[in-house]
DSSP file (Angstrom, degrees, kcal/mol; ACC not computed):
  #  RESIDUE AA STRUCTURE BP1 BP2  ACC     N-H-->O    O-->H-N    N-H-->O    O-->H-N    TCO  KAPPA ALPHA  PHI   PSI    X-CA   Y-CA   Z-CA
    1    1 A M              0   0    0      0, 0.0     2,-0.2     0, 0.0    73,-0.0   0.000 360.0 360.0 360.0 139.3  111.8  187.8  133.5
    2    2 A T        -     0   0    0     46,-0.1     2,-0.4    71,-0.1    72,-0.0  -0.489 360.0-145.2 -71.1 133.1  113.7  186.7  130.5
    3    3 A S        -     0   0    0     -2,-0.2     2,-0.6    43,-0.0    45,-0.2  -0.850  11.4-142.7 -98.1 138.5  115.3  183.3  130.6
    4    4 A L  B     -A   47   0A   0     43,-3.5    43,-2.1    -2,-0.4     2,-0.2  -0.886  17.4-172.7-105.1 122.2  118.6  182.9  128.8
    5    5 A D     >  -     0   0    0     -2,-0.6     4,-2.7    41,-0.2     5,-0.2  -0.543  44.1 -91.5-102.1 176.3  119.4  179.8  126.9
    6    6 A R  H  > S+     0   0    0     37,-0.5     4,-2.4    39,-0.4     5,-0.2   0.898 125.0  50.3 -54.9 -45.6  122.7  178.8  125.3
    7    7 A E  H  > S+     0   0    0      1,-0.2     4,-2.1     2,-0.2    -1,-0.2   0.922 113.0  44.7 -61.9 -46.1  121.7  180.3  122.0
    8    8 A L  H  > S+     0   0    0      2,-0.2     4,-2.6     1,-0.2    -1,-0.2   0.881 111.6  54.2 -67.7 -37.5  120.7  183.7  123.4
    9    9 A L  H  X S+     0   0    0     -4,-2.7     4,-2.5     2,-0.2    -2,-0.2   0.948 111.0  44.6 -59.7 -49.2  123.8  183.7  125.7
   10   10 A L  H  X S+     0   0    0     -4,-2.4     4,-2.3     1,-0.2    -1,-0.2   0.869 112.5  52.3 -66.1 -35.8  126.1  183.2  122.8
   11   11 A R  H  X S+     0   0    0     -4,-2.1     4,-2.2    -5,-0.2    -1,-0.2   0.922 110.7  47.8 -63.7 -43.5  124.2  185.8  120.7
   12   12 A A  H  X S+     0   0    0     -4,-2.6     4,-2.5     1,-0.2    -2,-0.2   0.910 110.6  51.2 -64.1 -42.2  124.5  188.3  123.5
   13   13 A F  H  X S+     0   0    0     -4,-2.5     4,-2.6     2,-0.2    -1,-0.2   0.904 109.0  51.5 -62.0 -40.6  128.2  187.6  123.9
   14   14 A R  H  X S+     0   0    0     -4,-2.3     4,-2.3     2,-0.2    -1,-0.2   0.917 110.9  48.0 -61.7 -42.4  128.7  188.2  120.1
   15   15 A R  H  X S+     0   0    0     -4,-2.2     4,-2.2     2,-0.2    -2,-0.2   0.899 110.8  50.4 -66.8 -39.2  126.9  191.5  120.3
   16   16 A V  H  X S+     0   0    0     -4,-2.5     4,-2.5     2,-0.2    -2,-0.2   0.929 110.3  50.8 -62.0 -44.2  129.0  192.6  123.4
   17   17 A A  H  X S+     0   0    0     -4,-2.6     4,-2.6     1,-0.2    -2,-0.2   0.901 108.9  51.4 -59.9 -41.5  132.2  191.6  121.4
   18   18 A D  H  X S+     0   0    0     -4,-2.3     4,-2.3     2,-0.2    -1,-0.2   0.912 109.5  50.0 -61.7 -42.5  131.0  193.7  118.5
   19   19 A E  H  X S+     0   0    0     -4,-2.2     4,-1.2     1,-0.2    -2,-0.2   0.916 112.4  47.0 -61.7 -43.8  130.4  196.7  120.8
   20   20 A L  H  X>S+     0   0    0     -4,-2.5     5,-2.3     1,-0.2     4,-0.5   0.884 110.3  53.0 -66.6 -38.2  133.9  196.3  122.3
   21   21 A E  H ><5S+     0   0    0     -4,-2.6     3,-1.1     1,-0.2    -2,-0.2   0.910 105.3  54.2 -62.8 -42.1  135.4  196.0  118.8
   22   22 A A  H 3<5S+     0   0    0     -4,-2.3    -1,-0.2     1,-0.3    -2,-0.2   0.817 112.2  44.6 -61.7 -30.1  133.7  199.2  117.7
   23   23 A E  H 3<5S-     0   0    0     -4,-1.2    -1,-0.3    -5,-0.2    -2,-0.2   0.485 111.0-125.0 -90.9  -4.0  135.3  200.9  120.7
   24   24 A R  T <<5 +     0   0    0     -3,-1.1     2,-0.3    -4,-0.5    -3,-0.2   0.903  68.1 124.8  59.0  44.7  138.7  199.2  120.0
   25   25 A V      < -     0   0    0     -5,-2.3     2,-0.4    -6,-0.1    -1,-0.2  -0.899  50.4-140.4-128.9 161.8  138.9  197.7  123.5
   26   26 A R        -     0   0    0     -2,-0.3     2,-0.3    -3,-0.1    78,-0.2  -0.920  17.2-176.5-122.4 146.9  139.3  194.3  124.8
   27   27 A A  E     -b  104   0B   0     76,-1.8    78,-1.9    -2,-0.4     2,-0.3  -0.974   7.6-167.1-141.1 156.0  137.7  192.6  127.8
   28   28 A E  E     +bC 105  56B   0     28,-1.9    27,-2.2    -2,-0.3    28,-1.6  -0.990   8.6 177.7-139.5 147.0  137.9  189.3  129.7
   29   29 A A  E     -bC 106  54B   0     76,-1.9    78,-2.9    -2,-0.3     2,-0.5  -0.992  24.7-135.5-147.1 152.7  135.6  187.7  132.3
   30   30 A V  E     -bC 107  53B   0     23,-2.4    23,-2.5    -2,-0.3     2,-0.3  -0.951  27.6-150.8-107.5 125.6  135.4  184.5  134.3
   31   31 A L  E     +bC 108  52B   0     76,-3.5    78,-2.5    -2,-0.5     2,-0.3  -0.667  19.7 168.4 -98.8 151.2  131.9  183.1  134.4
   32   32 A A  E >   + C   0  51B   0     19,-2.4    19,-0.7    -2,-0.3     3,-0.6  -0.946  37.9  34.4-149.6 167.9  130.3  180.9  137.1
   33   33 A G  T >> S-     0   0    0     -2,-0.3     4,-1.4     1,-0.2     3,-1.1  -0.476 112.5 -13.1  87.5-155.0  126.9  179.7  138.2
   34   34 A G  H 3> S+     0   0    0      1,-0.3     4,-2.6     2,-0.2    -1,-0.2   0.767 127.0  64.7 -58.5 -30.0  124.0  178.7  136.0
   35   35 A V  H <> S+     0   0    0     -3,-0.6     4,-2.3     1,-0.2    -1,-0.3   0.884 102.0  49.9 -62.7 -37.7  125.5  180.2  132.8
   36   36 A V  H <>>S+     0   0    0     -3,-1.1     4,-2.7     2,-0.2     5,-0.6   0.911 110.2  49.9 -67.1 -42.0  128.4  177.7  133.0
   37   37 A V  I  X>S+     0   0    0     -4,-1.4     5,-2.5     1,-0.2     4,-1.8   0.930 113.1  47.6 -60.6 -44.2  126.0  174.8  133.4
   38   38 A A  I  <5S+     0   0    0     -4,-2.6    -2,-0.2     3,-0.2    -1,-0.2   0.877 117.8  40.7 -65.5 -38.3  124.0  176.1  130.4
   39   39 A L  I  <5S+     0   0    0     -4,-2.3    -2,-0.2    -5,-0.2    -1,-0.2   0.830 131.5  17.8 -81.3 -32.4  127.1  176.5  128.2
   40   40 A L  I  <5S+     0   0    0     -4,-2.7    -3,-0.2    -5,-0.2    -2,-0.2   0.729 130.6  24.3-114.2 -26.9  129.1  173.4  129.1
   41   41 A F  I  <<S+     0   0    0     -4,-1.8     2,-0.3    -5,-0.6    -3,-0.2   0.704 120.2  27.0-120.3 -24.2  127.0  170.8  130.7
   42   42 A D    > < -     0   0    0     -5,-2.5     3,-2.1    -6,-0.2    -1,-0.2  -0.774  51.0-169.1-149.8  96.2  123.3  171.0  129.8
   43   43 A A  T 3  S+     0   0    0     -2,-0.3   -37,-0.5     1,-0.3   -36,-0.2   0.660  91.4  56.1 -62.9 -16.0  122.3  172.7  126.5
   44   44 A T  T 3  S+     0   0    0    -39,-0.1    -1,-0.3   -38,-0.1     2,-0.1   0.514  82.6 115.5 -91.5  -5.5  118.6  172.7  127.7
   45   45 A R    <   -     0   0    0     -3,-2.1   -39,-0.4    -8,-0.2     2,-0.3  -0.385  50.3-157.8 -68.7 138.0  119.5  174.7  130.8
   46   46 A M        -     0   0    0    -41,-0.1     2,-0.3    -2,-0.1   -41,-0.2  -0.864   7.4-168.3-111.2 150.0  118.0  178.2  131.2
   47   47 A T  B     -A    4   0A   0    -43,-2.1   -43,-3.5    -2,-0.3     3,-0.1  -0.967  24.4-140.9-136.3 154.9  119.5  180.9  133.4
   48   48 A R  S    S-     0   0    0     -2,-0.3     2,-0.3   -45,-0.2   -46,-0.1   0.743  81.7  -4.6 -84.2 -25.2  118.2  184.2  134.6
   49   49 A D        -     0   0    0    -45,-0.1     2,-0.6     2,-0.0    30,-0.2  -0.912  69.3-101.3-156.3 178.0  121.5  186.0  134.4
   50   50 A V  E     - d   0  79B   0     28,-3.8    30,-2.8    -2,-0.3     2,-0.6  -0.963  28.9-157.5-115.5 115.0  125.2  185.8  133.7
   51   51 A D  E     +Cd  32  80B   0    -19,-0.7   -19,-2.4    -2,-0.6     2,-0.3  -0.830  30.9 151.8 -92.7 122.1  127.4  185.7  136.8
   52   52 A G  E     -C   31   0B   0     28,-2.7     2,-0.5    -2,-0.6    32,-0.4  -0.975  44.6-135.1-149.7 161.7  130.9  186.8  136.0
   53   53 A L  E     -C   30   0B   0    -23,-2.5   -23,-2.4    -2,-0.3     2,-0.5  -0.978  27.1-139.2-117.9 115.8  134.0  188.4  137.3
   54   54 A V  E     +C   29   0B   0     -2,-0.5   -25,-0.3   -25,-0.2     3,-0.1  -0.631  25.5 173.2 -77.2 124.8  135.5  191.0  134.9
   55   55 A V  E     +     0   0B   0    -27,-2.2     2,-0.3    -2,-0.5   -26,-0.2   0.543  67.8  22.0-108.7 -12.2  139.3  190.6  134.9
   56   56 A E  E    S+C   28   0B   0    -28,-1.6   -28,-1.9     1,-0.1    -1,-0.3  -0.959 120.3  15.9-154.2 136.5  140.1  193.1  132.0
   57   57 A G     >  +     0   0    0     -2,-0.3     4,-2.6   -30,-0.2     5,-0.3   0.888  64.5 169.0  74.7  40.9  138.1  196.0  130.6
   58   58 A H  H  > S+     0   0    0      1,-0.2     4,-2.6     2,-0.2     5,-0.2   0.927  71.1  42.7 -54.7 -56.5  135.7  196.5  133.4
   59   59 A G  H  > S+     0   0    0      1,-0.2     4,-2.4     2,-0.2     5,-0.2   0.947 117.5  44.4 -59.8 -52.7  134.1  199.8  132.3
   60   60 A P  H  > S+     0   0    0      0, 0.0     4,-2.5     0, 0.0    -1,-0.2   0.892 114.5  50.0 -60.9 -38.8  133.8  199.1  128.6
   61   61 A L  H  X S+     0   0    0     -4,-2.6     4,-2.5     2,-0.2     5,-0.2   0.926 110.4  49.9 -66.2 -42.7  132.4  195.6  129.3
   62   62 A T  H  X S+     0   0    0     -4,-2.6     4,-1.7    -5,-0.3    -1,-0.2   0.930 113.4  45.7 -60.1 -46.2  129.8  196.9  131.7
   63   63 A K  H  X S+     0   0    0     -4,-2.4     4,-2.1    -5,-0.2    -1,-0.2   0.900 112.4  51.3 -65.4 -40.4  128.7  199.6  129.3
   64   64 A A  H  X S+     0   0    0     -4,-2.5     4,-2.4    -5,-0.2    -2,-0.2   0.901 108.4  51.1 -64.7 -40.6  128.6  197.1  126.3
   65   65 A T  H  X S+     0   0    0     -4,-2.5     4,-2.0     1,-0.2    -1,-0.2   0.860 109.5  51.6 -66.4 -32.8  126.5  194.7  128.3
   66   66 A Q  H  X S+     0   0    0     -4,-1.7     4,-1.8    -5,-0.2    -2,-0.2   0.909 110.4  47.3 -68.7 -41.4  124.0  197.5  129.2
   67   67 A R  H  X S+     0   0    0     -4,-2.1     4,-2.2     1,-0.2    -2,-0.2   0.914 113.0  48.9 -65.0 -41.5  123.7  198.5  125.5
   68   68 A V  H  X S+     0   0    0     -4,-2.4     4,-3.0     1,-0.2     6,-0.3   0.860 105.5  58.8 -66.9 -35.2  123.2  194.8  124.5
   69   69 A A  H  X>S+     0   0    0     -4,-2.0     5,-2.5     1,-0.2     4,-0.7   0.936 109.2  43.9 -58.1 -46.3  120.6  194.4  127.2
   70   70 A A  H  <5S+     0   0    0     -4,-1.8     3,-0.5     3,-0.2    -2,-0.2   0.923 115.5  48.4 -64.7 -44.1  118.5  197.2  125.6
   71   71 A E  H  <5S+     0   0    0     -4,-2.2    -2,-0.2     1,-0.2    -1,-0.2   0.910 120.9  34.0 -64.3 -44.3  119.0  195.9  122.1
   72   72 A L  H  <5S-     0   0    0     -4,-3.0    -1,-0.2    -5,-0.1    -2,-0.2   0.361 109.8-116.9 -95.5   5.1  118.1  192.3  122.9
   73   73 A K  T  <5 +     0   0    0     -4,-0.7    -3,-0.2    -3,-0.5    -4,-0.1   0.912  61.1 154.0  58.6  45.5  115.5  193.2  125.5
   74   74 A L      < -     0   0    0     -5,-2.5    -1,-0.2    -6,-0.3     4,-0.0  -0.648  55.5 -84.3 -95.5 157.7  117.4  191.5  128.3
   75   75 A P    >   -     0   0    0      0, 0.0     3,-2.1     0, 0.0     4,-0.2  -0.339  42.2-115.2 -59.0 145.4  117.1  192.5  131.9
   76   76 A R  T 3  S+     0   0    0      1,-0.3     3,-0.4     2,-0.1    -7,-0.1   0.861 115.6  44.3 -53.0 -40.1  119.4  195.4  132.7
   77   77 A G  T 3  S+     0   0    0      1,-0.2    -1,-0.3    -8,-0.1   -27,-0.3   0.002  71.3 126.6 -95.3  29.8  121.5  193.3  135.1
   78   78 A W  S <  S+     0   0    0     -3,-2.1   -28,-3.8     1,-0.2     2,-0.5   0.834  77.8  43.8 -59.2 -31.2  121.7  190.3  132.9
   79   79 A F  E    S+d   50   0B   0     -3,-0.4     2,-0.3   -30,-0.2   -28,-0.2  -0.971  83.2 158.2-112.6 120.0  125.5  190.4  133.3
   80   80 A N  E     -d   51   0B   0    -30,-2.8   -28,-2.7    -2,-0.5     3,-0.3  -0.941  45.7-138.1-141.8 161.6  126.5  191.0  136.9
   81   81 A E    >   +     0   0    0     -2,-0.3     3,-1.5   -30,-0.2     4,-0.4   0.059  64.7 118.3-107.3  23.7  129.5  190.5  139.2
   82   82 A G  G >  S+     0   0    0      1,-0.3     3,-0.7     2,-0.2     4,-0.2   0.803  72.1  59.3 -58.9 -29.8  127.5  189.3  142.2
   83   83 A V  G >> S+     0   0    0     -3,-0.3     3,-2.2     1,-0.2     4,-1.1   0.680  81.0  87.4 -73.6 -17.0  129.4  186.0  142.1
   84   84 A A  G <4 S+     0   0    0     -3,-1.5     3,-0.5   -32,-0.4    -1,-0.2   0.840  83.3  56.3 -54.7 -37.5  132.8  187.7  142.5
   85   85 A A  G <4 S+     0   0    0     -3,-0.7    -1,-0.3    -4,-0.4    -2,-0.1   0.698 110.4  45.9 -67.7 -18.3  132.5  187.6  146.3
   86   86 A Y  T <4 S+     0   0    0     -3,-2.2    -1,-0.2    -4,-0.2    -2,-0.2   0.609  86.1 106.4-101.9 -14.7  132.0  183.9  146.3
   87   87 A L  S  < S-     0   0    0     -4,-1.1     2,-0.1    -3,-0.5    27,-0.0  -0.332  73.8-111.4 -68.5 147.6  134.8  182.8  143.8
   88   88 A S        -     0   0    0      1,-0.1    65,-0.1     2,-0.1    -1,-0.1  -0.451   9.2-146.7 -73.6 149.4  137.8  181.1  145.2
   89   89 A T        +     0   0    0     63,-0.3    -1,-0.1    -2,-0.1     3,-0.1   0.429  69.3 107.3 -93.7  -1.6  141.1  182.9  145.0
   90   90 A E  S    S-     0   0    0     62,-0.6    -2,-0.1     1,-0.1    62,-0.1  -0.398  87.9 -85.6 -70.3 153.2  142.9  179.5  144.6
   91   91 A P        -     0   0    0      0, 0.0    -1,-0.1     0, 0.0     3,-0.1  -0.287  35.9-158.5 -58.1 145.1  144.3  178.8  141.1
   92   92 A D    >   +     0   0    0      1,-0.1     3,-1.9    -3,-0.1    18,-0.1  -0.662  19.7 168.4-127.0  74.7  141.8  177.3  138.7
   93   93 A P  T 3  S+     0   0    0      0, 0.0    -1,-0.1     0, 0.0     0, 0.0   0.686  72.6  63.9 -65.5 -16.3  143.8  175.6  136.0
   94   94 A G  T 3  S+     0   0    0     -3,-0.1    17,-0.3     2,-0.1    14,-0.1   0.434  71.2 124.8 -87.2   2.0  140.7  173.8  134.6
   95   95 A R    <   -     0   0    0     -3,-1.9     2,-0.3    15,-0.1    14,-0.2  -0.293  47.2-154.1 -62.2 150.6  139.0  176.9  133.6
   96   96 A A  E     -E  108   0B   0     12,-1.3    12,-3.0    13,-0.1     2,-0.5  -0.913  19.8-109.3-129.9 151.3  138.0  176.9  129.9
   97   97 A V  E     +E  107   0B   0     -2,-0.3    10,-0.3    10,-0.2     3,-0.1  -0.690  34.5 171.7 -76.8 125.0  137.3  179.4  127.2
   98   98 A V  E    S+     0   0B   0      8,-3.1     2,-0.3    -2,-0.5     9,-0.2   0.547  72.1  22.5-110.0 -14.2  133.6  179.4  126.4
   99   99 A F  E     -E  106   0B   0      7,-1.6     7,-2.8     2,-0.1     2,-0.4  -0.927  68.6-175.0-152.2 128.1  133.6  182.4  124.1
  100  100 A D  E     +E  105   0B   0     -2,-0.3     5,-0.2     5,-0.2    -3,-0.0  -0.980  16.5 146.6-134.0 124.4  136.5  183.7  122.2
  101  101 A H  E >   -E  104   0B   0      3,-1.6     3,-1.1    -2,-0.4    -2,-0.1  -0.965  58.5-106.6-145.9 150.1  136.7  186.8  120.1
  102  102 A P  T 3  S+     0   0    0      0, 0.0     3,-0.1     0, 0.0    -1,-0.0   0.790 122.6  34.7 -53.6 -26.4  139.6  189.2  119.5
  103  103 A N  T 3  S+     0   0    0      1,-0.2   -76,-1.8   -77,-0.1     2,-0.3   0.490 124.0  37.2-107.4  -4.7  137.8  191.8  121.7
  104  104 A L  E <   -bE  27 101B   0     -3,-1.1    -3,-1.6   -78,-0.2     2,-0.5  -0.932  53.9-178.4-152.8 123.6  136.1  189.5  124.3
  105  105 A T  E     -bE  28 100B   0    -78,-1.9   -76,-1.9    -2,-0.3     2,-0.5  -0.990   8.2-167.3-121.0 128.0  137.1  186.3  126.0
  106  106 A M  E     -bE  29  99B   0     -7,-2.8    -8,-3.1    -2,-0.5    -7,-1.6  -0.966   6.6-169.0-114.0 123.6  134.8  184.6  128.4
  107  107 A Y  E     -bE  30  97B   0    -78,-2.9   -76,-3.5    -2,-0.5     2,-0.4  -0.762  13.2-137.6-103.9 154.2  136.2  181.8  130.6
  108  108 A S  E     -bE  31  96B   0    -12,-3.0   -12,-1.3    -2,-0.3   -76,-0.2  -0.890  25.4-110.4-106.0 145.3  134.2  179.4  132.7
  109  109 A A        -     0   0    0    -78,-2.5   -13,-0.1    -2,-0.4   -78,-0.0  -0.435  51.5 -95.0 -60.3 149.1  135.2  178.4  136.1
  110  110 A S     >  -     0   0    0      1,-0.1     4,-3.0   -15,-0.1     5,-0.2  -0.180  29.3-108.4 -65.2 162.2  136.3  174.8  136.0
  111  111 A A  H  > S+     0   0    0    -17,-0.3     4,-2.6     1,-0.2     5,-0.2   0.876 122.6  53.0 -58.7 -37.3  133.8  172.0  136.9
  112  112 A D  H  > S+     0   0    0      2,-0.2     4,-2.4     1,-0.2    -1,-0.2   0.935 110.4  45.8 -63.3 -46.2  135.8  171.5  140.1
  113  113 A H  H  > S+     0   0    0      2,-0.2     4,-2.5     1,-0.2    -2,-0.2   0.919 113.3  50.0 -63.0 -43.6  135.5  175.2  141.0
  114  114 A M  H  X S+     0   0    0     -4,-3.0     4,-2.8     2,-0.2     5,-0.2   0.910 109.9  51.0 -61.2 -42.2  131.8  175.1  140.1
  115  115 A L  H  X S+     0   0    0     -4,-2.6     4,-2.6     1,-0.2    -2,-0.2   0.914 110.0  50.0 -61.5 -42.6  131.2  172.0  142.3
  116  116 A A  H  X S+     0   0    0     -4,-2.4     4,-2.1     2,-0.2    -2,-0.2   0.916 112.2  47.4 -61.8 -43.7  133.0  173.7  145.2
  117  117 A L  H  X S+     0   0    0     -4,-2.5     4,-2.0     2,-0.2    -2,-0.2   0.937 114.2  45.7 -62.7 -47.5  130.8  176.8  144.8
  118  118 A K  H  X S+     0   0    0     -4,-2.8     4,-3.4     1,-0.2     5,-0.3   0.872 111.7  52.8 -65.6 -36.6  127.6  174.8  144.6
  119  119 A A  H  < S+     0   0    0     -4,-2.6    -1,-0.2    -5,-0.2    -2,-0.2   0.897 108.6  50.0 -65.5 -39.8  128.6  172.6  147.6
  120  120 A R  H  < S+     0   0    0     -4,-2.1    39,-0.2    -5,-0.2    -2,-0.2   0.888 117.9  38.9 -66.4 -38.2  129.2  175.7  149.7
  121  121 A A  H  < S+     0   0    0     -4,-2.0    -2,-0.2    -5,-0.2    -1,-0.2   0.936  79.3 176.3 -75.8 -47.4  125.8  177.2  148.8
  122  122 A A     <  +     0   0    0     -4,-3.4     2,-0.2    -5,-0.2    -3,-0.1   0.858  16.0 167.5  43.3  49.5  124.0  173.8  148.9
  123  123 A R    >   -     0   0    0     -5,-0.3     3,-1.8     1,-0.1     4,-0.4  -0.488  51.0-107.4 -84.9 161.8  120.6  175.3  148.3
  124  124 A A  G >  S+     0   0    0      1,-0.3     3,-1.3     2,-0.2     4,-0.3   0.893 121.2  54.4 -56.5 -40.9  117.6  173.2  147.4
  125  125 A Q  G 3  S+     0   0    0      1,-0.2     4,-0.4     2,-0.1    -1,-0.3   0.554  99.3  64.8 -72.9  -5.8  117.8  174.4  143.8
  126  126 A D  G <> S+     0   0    0     -3,-1.8     4,-2.9     1,-0.1    -1,-0.2   0.535  73.3  92.9 -91.9  -7.0  121.4  173.3  143.5
  127  127 A S  H <> S+     0   0    0     -3,-1.3     4,-2.1    -4,-0.4     5,-0.2   0.908  87.3  45.2 -56.1 -48.9  120.8  169.6  143.9
  128  128 A E  H  > S+     0   0    0     -4,-0.3     4,-2.4     1,-0.2    -1,-0.2   0.917 115.3  47.9 -62.4 -43.6  120.6  168.8  140.2
  129  129 A D  H  > S+     0   0    0     -4,-0.4     4,-3.0     1,-0.2     5,-0.3   0.887 108.4  55.4 -65.1 -38.5  123.7  170.9  139.5
  130  130 A L  H  X S+     0   0    0     -4,-2.9     4,-2.4     2,-0.2    -1,-0.2   0.928 110.9  44.1 -59.9 -44.9  125.6  169.3  142.3
  131  131 A R  H  X S+     0   0    0     -4,-2.1     4,-2.3    -5,-0.2    -2,-0.2   0.928 114.5  49.5 -65.6 -44.4  124.9  165.8  140.9
  132  132 A L  H  X S+     0   0    0     -4,-2.4     4,-2.0     1,-0.2    -2,-0.2   0.923 115.2  43.3 -60.2 -46.3  125.7  167.0  137.3
  133  133 A L  H  X S+     0   0    0     -4,-3.0     4,-1.9     2,-0.2    -1,-0.2   0.869 110.8  54.7 -70.8 -37.2  129.0  168.6  138.4
  134  134 A A  H  X>S+     0   0    0     -4,-2.4     5,-2.9    -5,-0.3     4,-0.8   0.918 110.2  47.5 -61.6 -42.0  130.0  165.7  140.6
  135  135 A D  H ><5S+     0   0    0     -4,-2.3     3,-0.7     3,-0.2    -2,-0.2   0.916 109.0  54.9 -62.1 -42.7  129.6  163.4  137.6
  136  136 A A  H 3<5S+     0   0    0     -4,-2.0    -1,-0.2     1,-0.3    -2,-0.2   0.835 114.6  38.7 -62.5 -33.2  131.6  165.8  135.5
  137  137 A V  H 3<5S-     0   0    0     -4,-1.9    -1,-0.3   -26,-0.1    -2,-0.2   0.474 116.1-112.4 -97.7  -2.0  134.5  165.7  137.9
  138  138 A G  T <<5 +     0   0    0     -4,-0.8     2,-0.4    -3,-0.7    -3,-0.2   0.803  67.6 139.2  80.7  29.6  134.2  162.0  138.7
  139  139 A T      < +     0   0    0     -5,-2.9    -1,-0.3    -6,-0.2    -2,-0.1  -0.853  23.7 175.1-106.1 146.0  133.1  162.2  142.3
  140  140 A A        +     0   0    0     -2,-0.4     2,-0.3     1,-0.1    -1,-0.1   0.427  56.2  47.0-129.7  -1.5  130.5  159.9  143.6
  141  141 A N  S  > S-     0   0    0      1,-0.1     4,-2.0    -7,-0.1     3,-0.3  -0.912  81.8-104.6-141.9 168.7  130.2  160.5  147.4
  142  142 A A  H  > S+     0   0    0     -2,-0.3     4,-3.0     1,-0.2     5,-0.2   0.884 115.3  57.1 -60.8 -41.9  129.9  163.3  149.9
  143  143 A A  H  > S+     0   0    0      1,-0.2     4,-1.9     2,-0.2    -1,-0.2   0.896 108.5  46.9 -59.7 -40.2  133.5  162.9  151.1
  144  144 A A  H  > S+     0   0    0     -3,-0.3     4,-1.8     2,-0.2    -1,-0.2   0.902 112.8  48.9 -68.8 -41.0  134.8  163.5  147.5
  145  145 A V  H  X S+     0   0    0     -4,-2.0     4,-2.0     1,-0.2    -2,-0.2   0.928 112.2  48.6 -63.4 -44.2  132.6  166.5  147.0
  146  146 A L  H  X S+     0   0    0     -4,-3.0     4,-2.4     1,-0.2    -1,-0.2   0.848 107.5  55.9 -65.2 -33.7  133.6  168.0  150.3
  147  147 A A  H  X S+     0   0    0     -4,-1.9     4,-1.8    -5,-0.2    -1,-0.2   0.887 106.6  50.1 -64.8 -38.6  137.3  167.4  149.4
  148  148 A V  H  X S+     0   0    0     -4,-1.8     4,-1.6     2,-0.2    -2,-0.2   0.921 110.6  49.8 -64.4 -43.3  136.8  169.4  146.2
  149  149 A A  H  X S+     0   0    0     -4,-2.0     4,-1.9     1,-0.2    -2,-0.2   0.911 110.6  50.0 -61.3 -41.9  135.2  172.3  148.2
  150  150 A D  H  < S+     0   0    0     -4,-2.4    -1,-0.2     1,-0.2    -2,-0.2   0.841 105.6  57.7 -65.2 -32.9  138.2  172.2  150.7
  151  151 A E  H  < S+     0   0    0     -4,-1.8    -1,-0.2     1,-0.2    -2,-0.2   0.895 114.4  36.5 -64.1 -40.5  140.6  172.3  147.8
  152  152 A F  H  < S+     0   0    0     -4,-1.6   -62,-0.6     1,-0.2   -63,-0.3   0.722 130.4  31.5 -85.9 -22.0  139.2  175.6  146.5
  153  153 A F    ><  +     0   0    0     -4,-1.9     3,-1.5    -5,-0.2    -1,-0.2  -0.479  68.5 156.3-132.2  62.5  138.4  177.1  149.9
  154  154 A P  T 3  S+     0   0    0      0, 0.0    -1,-0.1     0, 0.0    -3,-0.1   0.766  77.5  43.2 -65.0 -25.8  141.1  175.7  152.2
  155  155 A D  T 3  S+     0   0    0      1,-0.2    -5,-0.1    -3,-0.1    -2,-0.0   0.294 109.7  59.5-102.2   9.7  140.8  178.5  154.8
  156  156 A D  S <  S-     0   0    0     -3,-1.5    -1,-0.2    -6,-0.1     3,-0.1  -0.711  79.9-148.1-139.7  84.2  137.0  178.7  154.9
  157  157 A P        -     0   0    0      0, 0.0     3,-0.1     0, 0.0     2,-0.1  -0.136  27.7-100.2 -57.4 147.3  135.5  175.4  156.0
  158  158 A I        -     0   0    0    -12,-0.1   -38,-0.1     1,-0.1   -37,-0.0  -0.365  46.6-101.0 -64.8 144.8  132.1  174.4  154.5
  159  159 A S     >  -     0   0    0    -39,-0.2     4,-2.7     1,-0.1     5,-0.2  -0.239  22.2-117.6 -68.2 157.0  129.2  175.1  156.9
  160  160 A D  H  > S+     0   0    0      1,-0.2     4,-2.3     2,-0.2     5,-0.2   0.880 116.4  53.7 -60.2 -38.2  127.6  172.4  158.9
  161  161 A R  H  > S+     0   0    0      2,-0.2     4,-2.1     1,-0.2    -1,-0.2   0.940 110.8  44.3 -63.2 -47.3  124.3  173.0  157.1
  162  162 A A  H  > S+     0   0    0      1,-0.2     4,-2.6     2,-0.2    -2,-0.2   0.901 111.9  53.7 -64.6 -40.7  125.9  172.6  153.6
  163  163 A R  H  X S+     0   0    0     -4,-2.7     4,-2.6     1,-0.2    -1,-0.2   0.915 109.0  49.4 -58.5 -43.9  127.9  169.6  154.8
  164  164 A S  H  X S+     0   0    0     -4,-2.3     4,-2.5     2,-0.2    -1,-0.2   0.905 110.4  49.6 -63.5 -42.8  124.6  168.0  155.9
  165  165 A V  H  X S+     0   0    0     -4,-2.1     4,-2.4     2,-0.2    -2,-0.2   0.927 112.3  48.2 -61.9 -45.4  122.9  168.7  152.6
  166  166 A I  H  X S+     0   0    0     -4,-2.6     4,-2.6     2,-0.2     5,-0.4   0.923 112.0  49.1 -62.2 -45.3  125.9  167.2  150.7
  167  167 A E  H  X S+     0   0    0     -4,-2.6     4,-2.3     1,-0.2     5,-0.3   0.912 112.6  47.6 -62.3 -42.7  125.9  164.1  152.9
  168  168 A D  H  X S+     0   0    0     -4,-2.5     4,-0.7     1,-0.2    -1,-0.2   0.903 114.9  46.9 -63.4 -40.6  122.1  163.7  152.4
  169  169 A L  H  < S+     0   0    0     -4,-2.4    -2,-0.2    -5,-0.2    -1,-0.2   0.883 125.7  25.2 -70.4 -39.7  122.4  164.1  148.6
  170  170 A F  H  < S+     0   0    0     -4,-2.6    -2,-0.2    -5,-0.2    -3,-0.2   0.701 125.2  41.1-103.5 -21.0  125.3  161.8  148.0
  171  171 A D  H  <        0   0    0     -4,-2.3    -3,-0.2    -5,-0.4    -2,-0.1   0.415 360.0 360.0-111.6   3.3  125.4  159.3  150.8
  172  172 A N     <        0   0    0     -4,-0.7    -1,-0.1    -5,-0.3    -3,-0.1   0.392 360.0 360.0-118.1 360.0  121.7  158.4  151.2
């Protein structure tokens, strides 16, 4: 499976933007997951895919990402919307533009939103990202991490399992 680094991600985004420009359409997406870590927090980070939520130009963006996948020999699903079901519906004023082109804007979920997502998942492979994101938002203990998760998911409490993982990671 192809690993995507920061350079390849930006190259793919440029090619997608070119495809959209040729069609005279515009698209926007909000990114989350490993792609955000790779683009904003750890330039050495590799990711298998781009998790995003398309907010404008869904059909054209999907088709453009498929054409770029073939051109750059990326996996067909290198850009997918699997993360959409997990994103918070709360406002995310800290989101940032990570790629900007007249025909394509890619935003990243904020570090707080990313911390909340990673805390809710609390998988073994998320430990490093949890620490990195906690540092980025200035939290140093489990209670602060859990408070960020509650802020983004106020009506959906974090699971006991995830709470236990967070407490072990930050308070031990």
